[in-house]
KEKE-467751 format. One line per 8 residues: number of its first residue (from 1); their letters; for each residue x, y, z of N, C-alpha, C. Coordinates in steps of 0.2 Angstrom, whole numbers. Example, Ala and Ser with C-alpha at 12.3 -4.5 7.8 and 13.67 -1.06 7.14 Angstrom:
BEGIN
1) AS) 66:-28:39:62:-22:39:66:-16:39 ~ 64:-11:35:68:-5:36:64:0:39
***
This chain:
BEGIN
1) MARIGIDA) 4:-2:-3:0:0:2:4:5:0 ~ 3:11:-2:5:15:-3:4:21:-3 ~ 4:27:0:1:32:3:2:39:0 ~ -5:44:-3:-2:45:-8:-6:53:-10 ~ -3:58:-8:-4:63:-8:-9:69:-15 ~ -16:70:-12:-15:75:-19:-18:81:-17 ~ -17:84:-20:-17:94:-19:-23:96:-23 ~ -31:97:-18:-35:97:-20:-38:102:-21
9) HVLDGKFQ) -32:108:-22:-35:116:-18:-39:116:-28 ~ -40:117:-31:-44:119:-36:-52:117:-37 ~ -52:112:-29:-59:113:-26:-63:116:-24 ~ -58:122:-22:-61:128:-18:-62:132:-26 ~ -58:132:-28:-58:140:-33:-62:139:-40 ~ -63:141:-48:-69:142:-50:-69:135:-55 ~ -72:137:-56:-75:131:-58:-74:131:-65 ~ -69:124:-69:-66:125:-75:-65:116:-74
17) GSRTWLEN) -62:111:-82:-60:106:-83:-56:100:-76 ~ -51:108:-74:-47:103:-71:-51:103:-61 ~ -55:105:-60:-56:105:-54:-65:98:-58 ~ -70:100:-59:-73:94:-65:-67:86:-62 ~ -64:85:-68:-59:83:-67:-59:79:-60 ~ -55:82:-57:-55:79:-48:-61:76:-45 ~ -66:79:-45:-68:82:-39:-73:75:-42 ~ -74:73:-50:-80:68:-50:-72:61:-50
25) LLDYLPEV) -68:61:-53:-62:55:-51:-60:56:-44 ~ -63:60:-38:-65:56:-30:-69:52:-30 ~ -71:51:-34:-82:47:-33:-79:42:-33 ~ -73:39:-40:-71:33:-42:-65:30:-38 ~ -63:33:-36:-56:30:-33:-57:25:-30 ~ -61:27:-23:-60:18:-20:-62:13:-21 ~ -66:15:-27:-66:9:-29:-62:5:-34 ~ -57:7:-36:-52:8:-39:-45:6:-37
33) GGQHEWVI) -46:10:-34:-35:12:-29:-35:12:-26 ~ -42:8:-21:-43:7:-12:-39:4:-10 ~ -33:-1:-10:-29:-5:-12:-23:3:-7 ~ -24:10:-7:-20:13:-7:-22:16:0 ~ -19:24:1:-21:27:6:-22:34:3 ~ -23:39:2:-22:41:-3:-28:48:3 ~ -23:54:2:-21:60:6:-26:66:4 ~ -30:68:5:-32:73:0:-31:82:3
41) YSADPAAT) -27:83:3:-27:90:6:-32:96:0 ~ -33:100:4:-39:106:2:-37:109:7 ~ -39:119:7:-42:123:10:-49:119:16 ~ -51:116:18:-57:114:17:-61:108:20 ~ -55:103:24:-54:96:26:-62:92:29 ~ -67:98:32:-72:95:34:-77:94:28 ~ -75:98:23:-80:96:19:-79:92:16 ~ -73:90:13:-70:87:8:-71:78:10
49) RTRYPARC) -71:81:16:-71:75:23:-77:69:18 ~ -81:77:20:-91:72:21:-90:74:14 ~ -88:76:7:-90:73:2:-89:69:1 ~ -82:66:3:-76:62:0:-75:53:7 ~ -82:54:10:-76:50:17:-76:43:15 ~ -74:41:12:-72:32:10:-67:32:14 ~ -66:27:17:-59:24:23:-53:27:18 ~ -51:21:12:-45:27:8:-42:32:7
57) FTHRRIAL) -47:38:11:-44:45:10:-45:47:18 ~ -39:51:18:-39:56:25:-36:63:23 ~ -40:66:27:-42:74:24:-37:78:27 ~ -31:84:26:-29:88:31:-28:93:24 ~ -28:99:28:-29:107:27:-23:107:23 ~ -22:113:16:-17:114:13:-15:123:19 ~ -9:121:23:-5:123:29:-5:130:28 ~ -5:130:23:0:139:19:-3:138:14
65) PGRFVRLL) -7:143:13:-11:148:6:-6:149:1 ~ -8:150:-6:-2:156:-9:1:149:-12 ~ -1:150:-23:4:146:-27:11:144:-25 ~ 12:151:-22:22:147:-25:24:146:-16 ~ 22:148:-10:22:144:-5:21:137:-3 ~ 14:138:-4:12:132:-8:16:126:-9 ~ 19:129:-15:25:122:-19:33:123:-18 ~ 34:128:-15:40:129:-11:42:129:-5
73) AFWPFAVT) 35:128:0:37:128:7:33:123:9 ~ 26:121:8:20:117:11:23:112:10 ~ 23:111:0:23:102:0:30:99:2 ~ 37:102:2:41:98:3:38:97:12 ~ 35:99:14:34:98:22:30:91:23 ~ 25:92:19:17:91:18:24:82:18 ~ 22:82:14:30:76:9:33:71:14 ~ 39:74:18:42:71:25:40:72:28
81) AHRLDALV) 34:74:31:27:75:41:24:70:40 ~ 22:70:33:16:64:34:18:58:28 ~ 24:57:30:26:50:23:21:48:19 ~ 20:56:14:21:51:7:25:50:1 ~ 21:45:-2:27:41:-4:25:46:-15 ~ 21:47:-13:17:52:-19:15:58:-19 ~ 14:62:-24:11:67:-24:9:70:-31 ~ 4:69:-29:1:72:-37:-5:78:-34
89) TQYVAPPL) -1:81:-41:-1:90:-44:-5:87:-49 ~ -5:95:-53:-9:97:-59:-5:103:-63 ~ -4:102:-66:-1:104:-70:6:106:-66 ~ 8:107:-60:13:109:-58:18:105:-53 ~ 22:104:-51:23:98:-45:28:101:-42 ~ 29:102:-35:31:107:-32:40:103:-33 ~ 47:108:-36:51:108:-38:57:106:-35 ~ 54:105:-25:59:106:-20:58:100:-19
97) CPGAQIVV) 54:93:-19:48:92:-16:52:84:-16 ~ 54:81:-12:57:74:-14:51:68:-12 ~ 55:62:-16:45:60:-14:47:57:-24 ~ 43:55:-26:39:52:-32:31:58:-33 ~ 33:60:-39:27:67:-40:25:61:-50 ~ 18:62:-46:12:60:-51:9:64:-55 ~ 10:68:-58:8:74:-62:2:74:-69 ~ -5:82:-68:-9:79:-72:-9:84:-71
105) VHDVLYES) -6:86:-83:-9:89:-87:-13:88:-92 ~ -19:92:-91:-26:91:-97:-24:94:-102 ~ -18:99:-104:-18:101:-110:-10:105:-109 ~ -5:107:-115:-3:111:-119:-3:116:-121 ~ -9:121:-123:-12:122:-124:-7:129:-122 ~ -5:133:-121:-2:140:-119:7:139:-122 ~ 8:129:-124:13:132:-130:11:132:-137 ~ 5:127:-137:3:129:-145:-2:135:-148
113) HPQFFPRA) -3:137:-141:-11:144:-143:-8:150:-138 ~ 0:147:-138:2:155:-133:-2:162:-135 ~ -7:163:-139:-8:171:-140:-15:172:-134 ~ -18:167:-132:-25:165:-129:-20:166:-122 ~ -14:168:-119:-9:167:-116:-7:173:-112 ~ -11:176:-105:-4:181:-103:3:179:-105 ~ 4:183:-105:10:181:-106:17:179:-99 ~ 15:180:-93:18:178:-86:13:171:-87
121) MRLRLQWL) 7:170:-86:6:166:-86:8:158:-91 ~ 9:160:-95:11:160:-103:19:154:-99 ~ 25:163:-100:31:159:-96:32:154:-89 ~ 27:157:-86:28:151:-82:24:146:-79 ~ 18:144:-85:19:133:-87:23:134:-91 ~ 24:137:-97:32:133:-104:36:131:-95 ~ 37:137:-92:46:132:-87:42:124:-82 ~ 40:129:-77:37:123:-73:32:117:-76
129) TRLSARRA) 30:118:-80:25:111:-81:30:108:-84 ~ 34:109:-87:38:105:-95:43:103:-87 ~ 48:106:-81:52:104:-75:46:98:-73 ~ 43:99:-72:38:94:-68:38:88:-72 ~ 33:91:-79:31:83:-82:38:80:-83 ~ 44:82:-85:50:79:-85:52:71:-80 ~ 53:77:-75:53:75:-68:47:70:-63 ~ 43:68:-66:35:64:-64:35:57:-64
137) AAVLTVSR) 34:53:-60:36:47:-61:30:45:-65 ~ 25:46:-68:18:47:-70:14:52:-75 ~ 14:56:-79:12:61:-82:5:58:-83 ~ -2:58:-80:-7:57:-85:-11:64:-88 ~ -13:64:-90:-17:69:-99:-24:65:-100 ~ -30:73:-104:-38:68:-102:-37:67:-111 ~ -31:66:-116:-35:68:-125:-26:62:-126 ~ -29:61:-132:-24:61:-137:-20:62:-139
145) HAAAAIVQ) -23:70:-141:-22:75:-144:-17:80:-142 ~ -19:81:-133:-12:81:-125:-9:78:-125 ~ -8:69:-126:-3:67:-125:-2:67:-131 ~ 1:66:-135:7:69:-139:10:77:-140 ~ 7:81:-140:7:90:-138:13:86:-132 ~ 10:84:-125:15:84:-119:24:80:-123 ~ 21:73:-127:26:70:-127:33:73:-134 ~ 29:76:-139:31:83:-143:32:87:-139
153) HYDVDPAR) 32:92:-136:34:93:-132:41:95:-125 ~ 38:91:-124:43:90:-115:47:86:-115 ~ 48:82:-123:51:77:-126:50:73:-117 ~ 46:70:-119:43:66:-111:41:59:-115 ~ 44:54:-112:45:45:-112:37:46:-112 ~ 36:42:-119:27:40:-117:23:34:-114 ~ 30:29:-114:29:24:-108:27:26:-103 ~ 26:33:-99:24:38:-94:20:40:-92
161) MLLAPPAP) 15:43:-101:9:46:-101:6:41:-101 ~ -3:42:-99:-9:37:-96:-13:43:-99 ~ -16:37:-102:-23:40:-101:-28:43:-96 ~ -33:47:-93:-37:47:-89:-44:54:-91 ~ -45:50:-96:-53:57:-98:-57:61:-97 ~ -59:64:-97:-69:65:-92:-71:61:-93 ~ -78:63:-91:-83:56:-96:-88:64:-93 ~ -94:62:-96:-101:66:-93:-103:67:-84
169) MPPQPPTA) -104:71:-83:-106:70:-78:-117:69:-71 ~ -111:66:-67:-120:59:-68:-126:65:-68 ~ -130:64:-72:-137:65:-73:-141:70:-69 ~ -143:76:-70:-146:78:-64:-156:83:-65 ~ -158:78:-65:-161:81:-64:-164:87:-66 ~ -168:93:-72:-171:100:-69:-178:99:-63 ~ -178:107:-59:-185:107:-55:-191:110:-63 ~ -195:105:-62:-200:113:-67:-200:117:-68
177) EEAAAAAA) -200:122:-64:-196:128:-67:-191:128:-68 ~ -187:123:-70:-181:127:-72:-182:121:-81 ~ -185:118:-77:-187:114:-87:-192:120:-90 ~ -195:123:-89:-198:127:-90:-197:133:-95 ~ -193:136:-87:-186:141:-89:-182:140:-97 ~ -181:136:-93:-178:133:-103:-181:131:-107 ~ -187:130:-108:-191:128:-114:-196:137:-117 ~ -197:139:-113:-197:150:-113:-192:151:-119
185) LRPFLLCV) -188:148:-120:-186:151:-122:-183:149:-132 ~ -187:142:-130:-186:138:-138:-186:144:-143 ~ -186:146:-149:-182:138:-153:-172:142:-152 ~ -168:139:-148:-161:141:-144:-156:138:-145 ~ -149:140:-148:-143:138:-148:-139:142:-141 ~ -136:134:-139:-129:135:-132:-125:136:-135 ~ -123:140:-130:-116:139:-129:-114:139:-123 ~ -107:134:-118:-104:132:-114:-100:132:-115
193) GRLEPRKN) -97:138:-108:-92:137:-107:-87:143:-104 ~ -78:147:-102:-80:152:-100:-79:156:-104 ~ -83:166:-105:-81:167:-110:-71:170:-108 ~ -71:171:-115:-62:170:-115:-63:170:-121 ~ -55:171:-126:-52:175:-133:-54:166:-138 ~ -47:160:-132:-51:154:-135:-55:151:-137 ~ -61:154:-131:-69:152:-132:-73:150:-136 ~ -69:158:-143:-72:159:-148:-81:161:-149
201) IALALAAS) -83:163:-144:-92:165:-146:-91:168:-145 ~ -87:173:-149:-87:180:-153:-89:179:-161 ~ -85:173:-163:-87:167:-170:-97:164:-168 ~ -99:162:-165:-102:160:-164:-109:166:-163 ~ -106:172:-158:-111:177:-161:-112:181:-166 ~ -107:183:-172:-110:181:-179:-111:183:-185 ~ -113:172:-182:-114:165:-185:-120:164:-185 ~ -122:167:-180:-131:167:-179:-135:174:-179
209) AALRAGGA) -130:180:-181:-135:185:-183:-143:182:-188 ~ -141:181:-196:-146:181:-196:-155:174:-195 ~ -151:172:-191:-154:166:-190:-158:171:-181 ~ -153:175:-179:-160:176:-171:-161:183:-178 ~ -161:189:-182:-167:189:-183:-170:188:-184 ~ -172:181:-184:-180:176:-187:-181:176:-183 ~ -180:173:-178:-181:172:-170:-178:168:-165 ~ -174:164:-168:-171:162:-165:-164:163:-158
217) RLVVVGRE) -166:163:-151:-159:164:-148:-152:160:-147 ~ -148:164:-145:-142:162:-145:-141:161:-138 ~ -141:156:-132:-139:156:-124:-134:154:-124 ~ -129:159:-120:-124:158:-118:-120:156:-111 ~ -119:151:-106:-119:150:-100:-108:152:-99 ~ -108:158:-96:-100:154:-95:-98:163:-93 ~ -94:163:-85:-93:168:-83:-89:168:-88 ~ -84:176:-88:-82:181:-90:-73:177:-87
225) DAGGALTA) -69:176:-90:-63:174:-90:-60:179:-91 ~ -50:179:-90:-47:183:-92:-49:185:-101 ~ -49:192:-106:-49:194:-110:-56:194:-113 ~ -64:193:-106:-70:191:-109:-74:196:-110 ~ -72:200:-104:-76:207:-106:-77:209:-110 ~ -74:212:-117:-76:213:-123:-81:208:-126 ~ -80:201:-123:-85:197:-129:-94:198:-123 ~ -90:199:-116:-98:199:-114:-102:203:-114
233) RALAAAPN) -98:212:-116:-102:215:-117:-106:216:-124 ~ -101:211:-130:-105:211:-134:-114:204:-135 ~ -113:202:-131:-120:200:-127:-124:202:-125 ~ -122:209:-122:-127:208:-116:-129:218:-122 ~ -127:217:-129:-130:220:-132:-133:220:-140 ~ -130:215:-140:-136:209:-146:-142:207:-144 ~ -146:208:-151:-152:207:-148:-154:200:-147 ~ -158:194:-146:-160:189:-144:-156:186:-143
241) VVHLRDAT) -153:186:-140:-145:184:-137:-148:182:-127 ~ -145:178:-124:-147:177:-117:-139:174:-114 ~ -137:178:-108:-131:178:-105:-133:176:-97 ~ -131:166:-96:-132:166:-91:-124:163:-87 ~ -119:170:-82:-117:168:-79:-113:161:-74 ~ -119:159:-72:-119:154:-70:-127:152:-72 ~ -127:140:-70:-132:141:-69:-133:135:-67 ~ -137:131:-66:-140:126:-58:-137:118:-61
249) PGMLAALY) -135:115:-62:-133:109:-64:-139:107:-68 ~ -144:106:-63:-151:104:-67:-152:110:-71 ~ -153:116:-70:-154:123:-76:-151:121:-82 ~ -142:117:-81:-142:116:-86:-143:110:-91 ~ -149:104:-90:-148:97:-93:-156:102:-96 ~ -160:104:-93:-165:110:-93:-163:112:-103 ~ -159:115:-103:-154:119:-107:-152:112:-112 ~ -146:109:-110:-148:104:-114:-152:100:-118
257) AQTAALVF) -157:100:-113:-165:93:-119:-167:99:-124 ~ -165:104:-121:-172:109:-125:-166:114:-131 ~ -160:115:-132:-158:116:-135:-160:112:-141 ~ -161:119:-148:-157:117:-155:-150:111:-155 ~ -145:115:-151:-140:111:-155:-134:115:-149 ~ -131:109:-148:-125:114:-143:-120:115:-148 ~ -118:124:-147:-112:124:-153:-104:128:-150 ~ -100:124:-149:-95:124:-147:-89:129:-150
265) PSLGEGFG) -89:133:-152:-82:135:-158:-75:135:-154 ~ -75:133:-151:-67:136:-148:-63:133:-150 ~ -54:136:-151:-51:136:-151:-45:131:-151 ~ -48:129:-145:-43:125:-144:-44:122:-138 ~ -44:113:-136:-44:111:-131:-42:105:-128 ~ -39:105:-122:-37:99:-119:-43:92:-120 ~ -48:93:-119:-54:89:-119:-59:90:-125 ~ -64:94:-120:-70:93:-121:-77:93:-119
273) IPVLEALA) -75:95:-112:-83:92:-110:-91:92:-113 ~ -90:98:-113:-99:102:-113:-98:95:-118 ~ -97:94:-124:-97:92:-132:-99:87:-129 ~ -97:82:-122:-99:73:-120:-104:76:-116 ~ -105:81:-114:-111:84:-107:-119:84:-115 ~ -117:85:-120:-123:88:-125:-125:80:-128 ~ -122:79:-127:-122:70:-134:-124:67:-126 ~ -124:67:-123:-125:61:-117:-133:63:-115
281) AGATVIAS) -134:70:-116:-141:73:-116:-146:70:-121 ~ -140:70:-128:-147:72:-132:-147:76:-137 ~ -144:82:-135:-143:84:-138:-138:82:-144 ~ -143:89:-151:-135:86:-156:-130:95:-155 ~ -125:92:-158:-118:96:-158:-115:99:-163 ~ -114:107:-163:-109:109:-168:-102:110:-166 ~ -99:107:-169:-87:108:-162:-87:109:-169 ~ -79:116:-165:-73:113:-171:-73:110:-170
289) DCTAIPEA) -66:108:-179:-61:104:-180:-57:103:-175 ~ -54:107:-172:-48:107:-168:-45:105:-164 ~ -37:101:-162:-37:101:-155:-39:96:-153 ~ -40:91:-149:-45:84:-148:-52:87:-143 ~ -55:91:-147:-63:91:-148:-63:85:-151 ~ -63:85:-158:-65:78:-160:-64:73:-156 ~ -62:71:-152:-59:65:-147:-67:61:-143 ~ -70:70:-141:-74:70:-138:-81:70:-140
297) GGACASYF) -81:73:-145:-89:72:-151:-91:65:-157 ~ -83:64:-156:-82:56:-161:-86:57:-167 ~ -89:54:-170:-92:53:-176:-100:57:-176 ~ -103:60:-167:-109:61:-165:-112:68:-170 ~ -107:72:-167:-109:79:-171:-103:82:-177 ~ -105:87:-180:-105:87:-186:-101:94:-181 ~ -96:97:-187:-88:100:-188:-87:106:-191 ~ -84:110:-191:-84:113:-197:-77:117:-195
305) DPTAPDAE) -72:119:-196:-65:125:-195:-67:130:-194 ~ -65:132:-187:-67:138:-186:-60:143:-190 ~ -56:141:-193:-50:146:-193:-50:146:-202 ~ -55:145:-206:-59:145:-212:-58:153:-214 ~ -58:155:-220:-58:159:-223:-66:160:-219 ~ -74:154:-222:-79:153:-222:-83:152:-218 ~ -76:153:-215:-77:151:-206:-85:152:-200 ~ -89:157:-203:-96:163:-200:-100:160:-204
313) MRLGGLMG) -100:157:-210:-105:154:-214:-106:150:-213 ~ -102:144:-210:-100:136:-213:-104:138:-206 ~ -103:138:-200:-108:140:-197:-114:140:-194 ~ -117:149:-200:-119:147:-199:-128:143:-203 ~ -125:144:-208:-125:136:-211:-129:131:-206 ~ -126:126:-202:-126:123:-200:-130:125:-193 ~ -129:132:-189:-135:131:-185:-141:131:-189 ~ -141:136:-194:-148:133:-198:-150:127:-197
321) EALAGRLR) -147:123:-200:-148:113:-203:-152:113:-194 ~ -147:113:-186:-148:112:-183:-157:116:-179 ~ -155:120:-181:-164:124:-183:-169:120:-184 ~ -167:115:-189:-173:113:-195:-174:108:-193 ~ -167:106:-188:-172:97:-183:-167:94:-189 ~ -162:93:-192:-157:91:-197:-149:89:-196 ~ -149:89:-191:-143:87:-191:-139:81:-181 ~ -145:78:-183:-149:76:-176:-143:69:-176
329) PDPAAVVA) -141:66:-173:-135:61:-170:-139:56:-172 ~ -133:51:-173:-140:43:-173:-139:38:-164 ~ -146:39:-160:-146:35:-155:-141:30:-153 ~ -139:27:-159:-134:20:-157:-129:24:-156 ~ -128:28:-163:-120:28:-161:-117:32:-155 ~ -122:36:-153:-119:41:-150:-120:36:-142 ~ -122:30:-143:-122:26:-136:-116:22:-136 ~ -114:19:-141:-109:16:-141:-102:21:-142
337) HLAQFHWR) -102:28:-143:-98:35:-142:-94:33:-133 ~ -102:39:-132:-105:37:-123:-97:33:-120 ~ -101:25:-123:-100:21:-118:-90:19:-116 ~ -87:22:-120:-81:24:-123:-79:27:-112 ~ -82:33:-111:-82:37:-108:-85:37:-100 ~ -81:33:-93:-82:34:-84:-78:36:-80 ~ -79:41:-78:-74:43:-70:-72:36:-70 ~ -72:33:-68:-67:27:-67:-62:24:-71
345) HAAAALAR) -66:26:-78:-59:24:-78:-54:26:-77 ~ -55:36:-80:-52:39:-75:-48:39:-66 ~ -48:36:-66:-48:35:-57:-43:29:-58 ~ -46:23:-63:-41:18:-64:-35:18:-66 ~ -33:28:-71:-27:26:-73:-24:30:-67 ~ -25:34:-61:-25:36:-57:-20:30:-51 ~ -25:24:-51:-25:21:-51:-15:18:-49 ~ -14:18:-56:-9:13:-58:-6:15:-61
353) AADALR) -6:19:-57:2:27:-59:5:27:-50 ~ -3:24:-45:0:23:-42:3:13:-39 ~ 0:12:-42:1:4:-43:11:2:-45 ~ 11:9:-46:17:5:-51:23:10:-48 ~ 21:11:-42:26:15:-36:28:9:-33 ~ 26:2:-31:26:0:-27:33:-4:-33
***
């Protein structure tokens, strides 16, 4: 049995892929990795103990907050004082920490798409994630595209790479009020994701202009992130646009159930969880063909090139087809595609990394 620490500070952070990945993986880790002791470090151990009560979990507080203090001081202390055999972190492992490291790198878009990242953030990730990936006993990632990019950019031995893809969130039935609120928006097209330039919501806004003039709505769910203020202002000024900064799981499920299509025009993703969630909810999906997104959609989505000169026209045409009900995926193909993805598989990848330490 190994004692493995898990940096779970993201559980208290903004809603994004890395938080969703860890939240759901921990639900299944006792089932596939319960022979090990997993020490979950967070800002609120009482909350994580309530959420994850399995006997294989121990819960401890991150005593020294702040990114750099945590990396340079807290983790070296914790690994030694709590006798950890390994530490699991996302993207960046503590550089001066004894013991084995298991690093989760969801993507290296800051290498392949540097224009979408602030310079300081980009340089920090490029240096620290490269160092972390090269030193790690195992590197987990969420897609084949991301794995290939990590190997290419950081010269990581493919034998140390493990795939731990995400899965659709467990279904949350909407309340009657949520279902009615979503139905009242019809007909509508849906975008889900943070407002930032990489998500390319501006293209969906432009491509839907004629359809919105004809009475359809564009519903956007997501909070503003770095560089997203301009997009938020454009959404607020556009006719027949509904911007929901937040949506409960039930409301999101209702939107997926009622939309003509999820529109996912992102220019780069490590995976693309909304694509998978929409398919699981029975929705039509129109998606960018960039990076790992086709892994999320498989043969069940309709794709377009968001970098093509005619991207706006092409996307507008697909949106019109969806509103007419002509892009619905084959239900049997969706079932077969979704069968590849389960949070148990991601948890099993982490358990295999732990097994290899013995």
